C-alpha positions as CSV (number, residue, x, y, z in Angstrom):
1,M,25.8,124.5,-26.1
2,K,26.4,128.1,-25.5
3,Q,23.2,129.3,-23.8
4,A,21.2,131.8,-25.7
5,T,19.5,134.3,-23.5
6,L,16.1,134.9,-25.1
7,T,12.8,136.0,-23.7
8,L,9.9,133.7,-24.3
9,T,8.3,136.0,-26.9
10,A,11.5,136.3,-28.8
11,L,11.8,132.5,-28.9
12,V,8.4,132.0,-30.3
13,M,8.9,134.8,-32.9
14,L,12.3,133.7,-34.0
15,V,12.3,130.0,-33.9
16,G,8.6,129.2,-34.5
17,S,7.8,132.1,-36.8
18,V,4.3,132.1,-35.4
19,F,4.0,135.8,-35.8
20,V,4.1,137.6,-39.1
21,V,7.8,138.6,-39.6
22,N,7.7,141.4,-42.2
23,A,11.3,142.7,-42.7
24,Q,11.1,145.8,-44.8
25,S,13.6,148.4,-45.9
26,T,12.9,152.0,-46.0
27,A,11.8,151.5,-49.6
28,N,9.3,148.9,-48.6
29,S,11.0,146.4,-50.9
30,I,11.6,143.5,-48.6
31,N,8.6,141.4,-47.7
32,V,9.5,137.8,-46.7
33,V,6.8,135.1,-46.7
34,T,7.1,133.3,-43.3
35,T,5.4,130.4,-41.8
36,A,5.3,128.3,-38.6
37,V,7.3,125.1,-38.3
38,P,10.0,126.2,-40.8
39,F,12.0,123.0,-40.1
40,L,9.7,121.3,-42.7
41,R,11.6,123.4,-45.3
42,I,15.0,122.2,-44.4
43,S,16.4,119.5,-46.7
44,P,16.5,116.3,-44.7
45,D,18.5,114.5,-47.4
46,A,22.2,114.7,-48.0
47,R,21.9,113.5,-51.6
48,A,19.6,116.3,-52.6
49,G,21.5,118.7,-50.4
50,G,24.6,118.1,-52.5
51,M,22.6,119.1,-55.6
52,G,21.3,122.5,-54.4
53,D,18.2,120.9,-52.8
54,V,17.0,119.3,-56.1
55,G,14.8,116.3,-55.5
56,V,11.3,116.5,-57.1
57,A,12.2,114.5,-60.3
58,T,15.5,112.9,-59.6
59,I,16.1,109.1,-59.6
60,P,14.1,107.5,-56.7
61,D,15.8,106.6,-53.4
62,A,14.8,106.0,-49.8
63,N,14.4,109.7,-49.1
64,S,11.9,110.3,-51.9
65,S,9.1,110.9,-49.4
66,F,10.7,114.3,-48.5
67,W,10.4,115.4,-52.2
68,N,8.0,113.4,-54.2
69,Q,6.0,110.4,-52.8
70,A,5.1,109.2,-56.3
71,K,8.7,108.2,-57.1
72,Y,8.7,105.0,-54.9
73,P,7.1,102.5,-57.4
74,F,9.9,103.3,-59.8
75,A,12.7,102.5,-57.3
76,A,15.0,99.7,-58.4
77,S,15.1,98.1,-54.9
78,K,12.1,96.6,-53.2
79,S,12.7,98.3,-49.9
80,A,15.2,100.6,-48.3
81,I,15.7,102.8,-45.2
82,A,17.6,106.1,-44.9
83,V,18.9,107.9,-41.8
84,T,20.1,111.5,-42.1
85,Y,21.8,113.9,-39.6
86,T,21.9,117.6,-40.3
87,P,23.8,119.9,-37.9
88,W,22.2,123.4,-37.5
89,L,24.1,126.6,-36.8
90,K,27.4,124.7,-36.7
91,G,29.2,128.0,-37.3
92,L,28.2,129.1,-33.8
93,D,29.6,126.0,-32.2
94,L,26.2,124.7,-31.3
95,N,26.2,121.0,-30.9
96,D,22.7,120.2,-29.7
97,V,20.8,122.0,-32.5
98,Y,20.2,119.6,-35.3
99,L,17.7,118.0,-37.7
100,A,17.5,114.2,-37.7
101,S,15.4,112.2,-40.1
102,L,14.4,108.6,-40.8
103,A,12.6,107.4,-44.0
104,G,11.8,104.1,-45.7
105,Y,9.6,102.4,-48.2
106,Y,8.4,98.9,-49.2
107,K,7.1,97.9,-52.6
108,L,4.0,95.8,-52.3
109,D,4.3,94.7,-55.9
110,D,5.5,96.3,-59.2
111,R,2.9,99.0,-59.0
112,Q,2.4,99.9,-55.4
113,A,4.5,101.1,-52.5
114,I,4.0,102.2,-48.9
115,S,6.3,104.5,-47.0
116,A,6.9,106.4,-43.8
117,S,9.2,109.1,-42.5
118,L,10.1,111.0,-39.4
119,R,11.7,114.4,-39.0
120,Y,13.0,115.6,-35.5
121,F,14.3,119.1,-35.0
122,S,16.2,119.8,-31.7
123,L,16.6,123.4,-30.8
124,G,19.0,122.8,-27.9
125,N,18.6,124.4,-24.5
126,I,17.1,127.9,-24.2
127,Q,17.6,130.2,-21.2
128,F,14.4,132.1,-20.4
129,T,14.7,135.5,-18.7
130,D,12.3,138.1,-17.4
131,N,12.0,141.7,-18.7
132,L,15.0,142.7,-16.5
133,G,17.2,140.0,-17.9
134,N,17.1,137.8,-14.8
135,N,17.3,134.1,-15.5
136,L,14.1,132.1,-15.0
137,Q,14.6,128.6,-16.2
138,T,15.9,126.6,-19.1
139,Y,13.8,124.8,-21.6
140,R,14.4,122.4,-24.5
141,P,12.2,123.2,-27.5
142,R,11.7,120.6,-30.1
143,E,9.6,119.8,-33.1
144,F,8.8,116.7,-35.1
145,A,6.7,115.5,-38.1
146,F,5.7,112.0,-38.9
147,D,4.0,110.9,-42.1
148,A,2.8,107.7,-43.8
149,G,2.3,107.4,-47.6
150,Y,1.0,105.3,-50.4
151,S,2.2,105.4,-54.0
152,L,0.7,103.8,-57.2
153,K,1.7,103.5,-60.8
154,L,-1.1,104.9,-62.9
155,A,0.8,103.8,-66.0
156,D,4.2,102.3,-66.8
157,N,5.9,105.7,-66.7
158,L,3.5,107.7,-64.4
159,G,3.0,107.5,-60.7
160,L,0.8,109.1,-58.1
161,G,1.7,109.6,-54.4
162,I,-0.3,110.6,-51.3
163,A,0.8,111.1,-47.7
164,L,-0.7,112.1,-44.4
165,R,1.5,114.0,-41.9
166,Y,1.2,114.9,-38.2
167,I,3.2,117.9,-37.0
168,N,4.1,118.7,-33.4
169,S,5.9,121.9,-32.3
170,N,6.8,122.2,-28.7
171,L,8.6,125.6,-28.4
172,A,7.5,126.8,-25.0
173,S,4.7,124.7,-23.7
174,G,3.5,125.9,-20.2
175,Q,5.5,129.1,-20.3
176,S,3.8,132.5,-20.0
177,A,4.6,135.9,-21.5
178,S,2.7,139.1,-22.4
179,G,-0.4,137.7,-20.8
180,S,-0.5,134.5,-22.8
181,T,0.3,131.0,-21.8
182,Y,2.0,129.0,-24.6
183,K,1.1,125.4,-25.5
184,T,2.4,122.8,-27.8
185,G,1.2,123.4,-31.4
186,S,0.0,120.6,-33.6
187,A,-1.3,120.3,-37.2
188,V,-2.3,117.7,-39.7
189,A,-1.3,118.0,-43.4
190,G,-1.1,116.0,-46.6
191,D,0.9,115.6,-49.7
192,V,-0.2,114.9,-53.3
193,S,2.4,114.3,-56.0
194,L,3.0,113.0,-59.6
195,F,6.1,111.6,-61.1
196,H,6.8,110.8,-64.7
197,D,9.8,108.5,-65.4
198,G,11.2,109.2,-68.8
199,T,13.8,106.5,-68.6
200,V,11.4,103.5,-68.4
201,N,11.2,102.9,-72.2
202,S,14.8,103.9,-72.9
203,S,17.2,101.2,-73.9
204,D,20.1,102.7,-72.1
205,G,18.4,104.3,-69.1
206,S,18.4,107.8,-70.5
207,G,15.4,110.1,-70.4
208,L,13.6,113.2,-69.1
209,N,11.8,112.9,-65.8
210,W,9.3,115.4,-64.4
211,G,7.4,115.8,-61.2
212,I,4.9,117.9,-59.3
213,A,4.6,117.8,-55.6
214,L,2.1,119.7,-53.4
215,S,3.2,119.3,-49.8
216,N,2.1,120.3,-46.3
217,L,-1.5,121.0,-47.4
218,G,-3.1,121.2,-44.0
219,S,-4.4,123.1,-41.0
220,K,-3.0,126.2,-39.4
221,I,-1.1,125.8,-36.1
222,S,-1.4,127.8,-32.9
223,Y,0.7,128.1,-29.7
224,T,-2.0,129.9,-27.7
225,N,-5.7,129.6,-27.2
226,D,-6.2,132.8,-29.1
227,A,-7.8,131.8,-32.4
228,S,-6.6,135.0,-34.1
229,E,-3.0,133.9,-33.6
230,K,-3.1,130.8,-35.7
231,D,-0.5,130.7,-38.3
232,F,0.1,129.0,-41.7
233,I,2.3,125.9,-42.1
234,P,4.7,125.8,-45.1
235,A,2.3,124.5,-47.8
236,N,4.4,124.3,-50.9
237,M,4.2,123.6,-54.7
238,G,7.3,122.0,-56.2
239,L,7.9,121.5,-59.9
240,G,10.9,119.6,-61.1
241,I,12.6,118.1,-64.2
242,A,15.6,115.9,-64.3
243,Y,17.4,114.7,-67.4
244,V,19.3,111.4,-67.1
245,K,22.0,110.6,-69.6
246,A,23.6,107.2,-69.5
247,F,26.8,107.2,-71.6
248,D,27.4,103.5,-71.1
249,E,26.7,100.8,-68.4
250,S,29.0,102.5,-65.9
251,N,28.7,106.2,-66.5
252,K,25.6,108.3,-65.9
253,V,24.9,112.0,-65.4
254,T,21.7,113.6,-64.1
255,F,20.9,117.3,-64.5
256,G,18.0,118.6,-62.3
257,L,16.0,121.8,-61.9
258,D,13.4,122.4,-59.2
259,V,11.1,125.5,-58.8
260,N,9.3,125.9,-55.5
261,K,6.6,128.3,-54.4
262,L,5.1,128.6,-50.9
263,L,1.3,128.4,-51.0
264,V,1.1,130.9,-48.2
265,P,-0.3,134.4,-48.2
266,T,2.2,137.2,-48.6
267,P,2.2,139.4,-45.4
268,P,0.8,142.9,-45.6
269,L,3.0,145.9,-45.5
270,V,4.2,147.2,-42.2
271,G,1.5,149.5,-40.6
272,D,-1.4,147.9,-42.5
273,S,-3.4,146.8,-39.5
274,A,-6.5,145.9,-41.6
275,G,-4.3,143.8,-43.9
276,L,-2.8,142.0,-40.9
277,V,-6.3,141.1,-39.6
278,A,-7.3,139.9,-43.1
279,Y,-4.1,137.9,-43.3
280,H,-4.8,136.0,-40.1
281,S,-8.5,135.4,-40.9
282,K,-7.8,134.0,-44.4
283,G,-8.9,130.4,-44.8
284,V,-6.4,127.6,-45.5
285,V,-7.8,126.3,-48.8
286,S,-8.4,129.8,-50.2
287,S,-4.9,130.9,-49.2
288,W,-3.4,128.2,-51.5
289,F,-5.0,129.8,-54.5
290,S,-4.7,133.5,-53.4
291,S,-1.0,133.0,-52.7
292,F,-0.5,133.5,-56.5
293,S,-2.1,136.9,-56.6
294,D,-2.0,138.6,-53.1
295,A,1.5,140.2,-53.0
296,P,1.2,144.0,-52.4
297,G,3.6,144.5,-55.3
298,G,1.4,142.6,-57.8
299,F,2.5,140.0,-60.3
300,K,6.0,141.3,-60.4
301,E,6.4,140.6,-56.7
302,E,4.7,137.2,-57.0
303,L,7.4,136.1,-59.4
304,K,10.0,136.9,-56.8
305,E,8.5,134.3,-54.5
306,F,9.6,131.4,-56.6
307,Q,12.8,129.6,-55.4
308,I,15.1,127.9,-57.9
309,S,17.4,125.0,-57.4
310,V,19.7,123.5,-60.0
311,G,22.0,120.5,-59.6
312,A,24.0,117.8,-61.3
313,E,25.1,114.3,-60.3
314,Y,27.7,112.1,-61.9
315,S,27.5,108.4,-61.1
316,Y,30.1,105.7,-61.8
317,N,29.0,102.1,-61.8
318,S,26.2,103.0,-59.5
319,Q,28.8,102.9,-56.7
320,F,30.4,106.4,-56.7
321,A,28.7,109.7,-57.2
322,F,29.8,113.3,-57.2
323,R,27.3,116.2,-57.0
324,A,27.1,120.0,-57.2
325,G,24.3,122.5,-57.1
326,Y,23.1,126.0,-56.6
327,F,20.0,127.5,-54.8
328,Y,18.6,130.9,-55.4
329,E,16.0,133.0,-53.5
330,N,15.2,136.6,-54.4
331,P,16.8,139.2,-52.1
332,T,13.4,140.6,-51.1
333,K,12.1,137.2,-50.2
334,G,14.8,135.8,-47.9
335,D,18.0,136.2,-50.0
336,R,19.2,132.6,-49.6
337,K,21.9,131.9,-52.2
338,Y,24.4,129.2,-51.9
339,F,26.5,126.6,-53.8
340,T,26.6,123.0,-52.6
341,L,28.9,120.0,-53.1
342,G,28.2,116.3,-52.5
343,A,29.5,112.8,-52.8
344,G,28.0,109.3,-52.5
345,L,29.3,105.8,-52.0
346,N,27.4,102.5,-52.3
347,Y,28.9,99.2,-51.1
348,N,26.9,96.0,-51.0
349,M,23.7,96.8,-49.0
350,F,25.0,100.1,-47.6
351,G,25.2,103.6,-49.0
352,L,26.7,106.9,-47.7
353,N,25.9,110.4,-48.9
354,F,27.6,113.6,-47.9
355,S,26.8,117.2,-48.7
356,Y,28.5,120.5,-48.0
357,L,27.0,124.0,-48.2
358,V,29.7,126.4,-49.3
359,P,29.8,129.4,-46.8
360,S,28.1,132.5,-48.0
361,G,26.7,135.7,-46.5
362,N,27.6,137.5,-43.3
363,G,25.9,138.1,-40.0
364,I,22.1,137.6,-40.2
365,N,22.5,136.8,-43.9
366,R,24.7,133.8,-43.3
367,N,23.0,130.5,-44.0
368,P,22.6,128.3,-40.8
369,L,24.0,125.4,-42.8
370,S,27.1,127.2,-44.0
371,N,30.3,125.3,-43.6
372,T,28.2,122.2,-42.5
373,L,28.8,118.6,-43.5
374,R,25.6,116.6,-43.4
375,F,25.3,112.9,-44.1
376,S,22.8,110.1,-44.9
377,I,23.1,106.4,-44.4
378,I,21.1,104.2,-46.8
379,F,20.3,100.6,-46.0
380,N,19.2,98.7,-49.1
381,L,17.1,95.8,-47.8
382,D,16.8,94.1,-51.2
383,K,19.7,91.7,-51.6
384,E,19.0,91.2,-55.3
385,T,19.8,94.8,-56.1
386,A,22.3,95.4,-53.3
387,V,25.3,95.1,-55.6
388,G,25.4,97.4,-58.6
389,T,22.1,99.0,-57.6
390,T,21.2,102.5,-59.0
391,Q,19.8,103.5,-55.6
392,E,21.5,105.8,-53.3
């Protein structure tokens, strides 16, 4: 790749987000909520990516663990595996910065399922320099997260899912800067989710699904031995609904809406040193609850921290799918806004999903996935549902 000349401190701040990044205008209106290991917020699923990152309540598939663990018992196939590749910063001609993921599940019976998934984020090669700009050495930062889950039907149309996740972030292990020696950061987190399948009792497969997913509920992460520099991971609350309309045996349309809110404290205003100390000292569990009421701008600012995704999918004969979606984030909280397009193809035991993020923004406002084609490969391991399956 084209080597990026960054100091060690800049690398940790920019890529790992381990310091509080509080971008503000002169009117003090921009206050972005940031976390460490932001790769956990990148959609590792081309199907959802084509629908504006909608996935909490959509029809279950092999990638459901990234959105809502509780969906697995309602999957049509007994087992499936998905592999996804997502290029990152493709617009800068970087070929070794990417997110790769692997996910799969197995239904123990009609009511229970187990699952596992892996996300690996490669940040390419980084050229470290000293304060004078002299080259020191190259380093290959990388991050990954592995989780295992269990899902159970509480009723014919209601499911519960839980997952345990290990997170590893190696951005600059062994390197030194500003008097600190950096180490590999690690954390443990869990997910809890619910899914209601409104199509179960429908004669034609139509119905309204809804889901709730609390994800990345876990410990803080640190890249140094300084306890005051521990940072929050992206704990998140996702609420989703999806309406499935089956016109006949061959034609089906799904409309989905997801609303997400980071369960992370809002950073204090620039210059508020006491607020910064309080921010770092805040407990993990208490931060989940206080994240709904701690914004400096009050309730009005809290509402701006909700992200909205809308998407639609048309499926023909469970073999061809076309998708579109839109993602919105308030300008004062990151300003991510983009349209997406997607398509899917199922043949026998194999499925392919593609998604494309329409280019938007300029300079630092340009989305890292702009003009990027990401794809997923699905392996349906259940021969009985391989032909004509509703799974992606």
